[in-house]
C-alpha angles and dihedrals in degrees: 000000000000122000109267122238107255123214099193093178091055136248122271132192095194129082116262093250095051127095095265096031092120095036108123097225137052112284105276092196096061093096140007110259134196112183121172117188092169097231081142135015125202112181092207090065090065141046101249127202119195103156099196102008090248096120127077116220115191150104123297106238116241094002098112099245116342125147114206129202107190130173116228131227090272095054116134135192113296096016107152129208115180145142132202133181116274113240106026099245107179130076124177115233130179093244101043127084117224130200130191127182133170142166122206148138140204127209096228111030099197098045119082137018111261131187132188132172142057112330141158091238141352101197094106101013087239102101121186090220143012148092110260152128121260133185117194122226111267094023133095097201123094124221127207115223134193108189138178129172090353093304117116143200104204132190109195127217102006088154141009124223122224121206112269094353126126118237131185120219129181147156137203125205112200095213091246122056114322145063130201123207123211132197117191088346095304119114108240104167143018129189140174110246120197114117100047101029102133097235119164089023123117109231135184136201113249151115144213149160137236118210116247126226093241101065113348095170090069094058114140145145121185115194123194098186145339128202131184127176136176134186114254117257094235 
């Protein structure tokens, strides 16, 4: 590894004559940011769905920030375990960039439905609006969905899950007319988004799973982090 370049006086993203021109870090006010590394988890900070109380939602001890959703021995088909930000704190607008980024794994890739991203609700994993990733039960491939008023633009199979292996997914909306999708930090897909962009819809960062019919007792979703950010409106 080469020796990094060191900027001992800091790095600024504002002009020298602006308020934070001499601030030694990039301007932290440039966008609204919600970053969850799951060093702690307080259920009251989220809207939690646990349809039959079979699933356990909690931190993985000693793992350095992992939130685990695991179905119990009594899990049955269509049990849902999910969380979403409370309140819903994002709203797509035509002039504001939006970023989403997450890292997660599941034990059995082709088992349950999983969903991660910005959505209007997670209680049934069938949101009326949002921009998010969804994996159907019985499949290992992940779809990218842009959805408004229950109408979707879907790009199938942007990524493939591997049993017990972490994957990073993300998207970037340019604040105008397009979105890029990333898998393990490589751009894999771009699309123009106009018709089904979920403008004027309150959205929250979150994720969840729905138990499949094949083996519901092995339901799980283990999330390392989630990040969402949006340009300020002024």
